[in-house]
C-alpha positions in Angstrom: -90.6 -102.0 178.8 -89.8 -98.5 177.5 -87.3 -99.6 174.8 -84.8 -102.2 173.8 -82.0 -100.4 175.6 -83.8 -99.6 178.8 -83.5 -102.4 181.4 -86.2 -102.8 184.0 -85.3 -105.0 187.0 -88.0 -105.5 189.5 -86.9 -105.6 193.1 -90.2 -105.6 195.1 -93.5 -106.4 193.5 -95.5 -109.3 192.0 -92.8 -110.5 189.6 -89.8 -109.5 191.7 -87.5 -111.4 194.1 -89.3 -109.7 197.1 -93.0 -110.5 196.1 -94.9 -110.4 199.4 -98.1 -108.4 199.8 -96.5 -104.9 199.6 -98.6 -101.8 198.7 -95.7 -100.6 196.5 -93.4 -101.8 193.8 -89.7 -101.0 193.3 -87.5 -101.5 190.3 -84.2 -100.4 188.9 -84.1 -98.7 185.6 -81.0 -98.6 183.5 -81.3 -95.8 181.0 -79.1 -95.5 177.9 -78.7 -92.3 176.0 -81.4 -91.8 173.4 -83.9 -94.1 175.1 -86.8 -92.4 176.8 -89.1 -94.0 179.4 -92.5 -92.3 178.8 -95.1 -92.9 181.4 -98.5 -91.6 182.5 -98.2 -91.9 186.3 -101.3 -93.7 187.6 -99.7 -94.3 191.1 -97.4 -91.9 192.8 -93.8 -92.6 192.1 -90.5 -91.6 193.6 -87.3 -91.6 191.5 -83.9 -91.9 193.0 -80.8 -91.4 190.7 -78.1 -93.9 191.9 -75.6 -93.3 189.1 -75.2 -91.0 186.1 -77.5 -88.3 185.0 -81.3 -88.4 184.2 -83.6 -85.7 182.8 -87.3 -85.8 183.7 -89.7 -83.8 181.5 -93.3 -82.9 181.9 -95.6 -80.4 180.2 -92.9 -77.7 179.2 -90.7 -78.3 182.2 -87.4 -80.2 182.4 -85.2 -81.1 185.3 -81.8 -82.9 185.2 -81.0 -85.2 188.2 -77.7 -86.5 189.4 -76.5 -89.1 191.8 -78.4 -88.9 195.1 -81.1 -86.7 193.7 -84.7 -87.7 194.6 -88.0 -86.5 193.0 -91.6 -87.4 193.7 -93.8 -87.5 190.7 -97.5 -87.0 191.3 -100.5 -89.2 190.1 -101.8 -88.1 186.8 -98.6 -86.5 185.3 -97.4 -87.4 181.9 -93.6 -87.5 182.1 -90.5 -88.8 180.2 -87.3 -89.9 181.8 -84.1 -90.0 179.7 -80.3 -90.0 180.1 -77.5 -92.2 180.9 -78.3 -93.4 184.5 -79.2 -96.1 187.0 -82.5 -95.0 188.6 -84.5 -96.7 191.3 -88.3 -96.1 191.0 -90.8 -96.8 193.8 -94.4 -96.7 192.8 -97.5 -97.1 195.0 
C-alpha cells in the first residue's frame, strides 16, 4: 500500500476476485491529492486513467494524464504516480 489515502483494489491476481492462473495482475488505484504511489517497476505495467488527473514522474520527467489516457511503463523504471484520479494498473 502506497499510503493511507491510496486505495488499491485487486481485480485480477492471486488475492483478487478473478484469481485464476493469469500471467498478469490488474488493480484499481484511487489516488488522493498529496499521496504518491512510488514504485520500482519490476514487471512491465500499463496505466489507464479512468477518472480525474494523474501525474507520472520519472528521472527528471513529468507527464500529466487525463481520462482515457494510457501509458506503458518499462521494467526497471523508478516512477511516482500522484493526483486525484481513478487509475487501472495492469502488471505482468
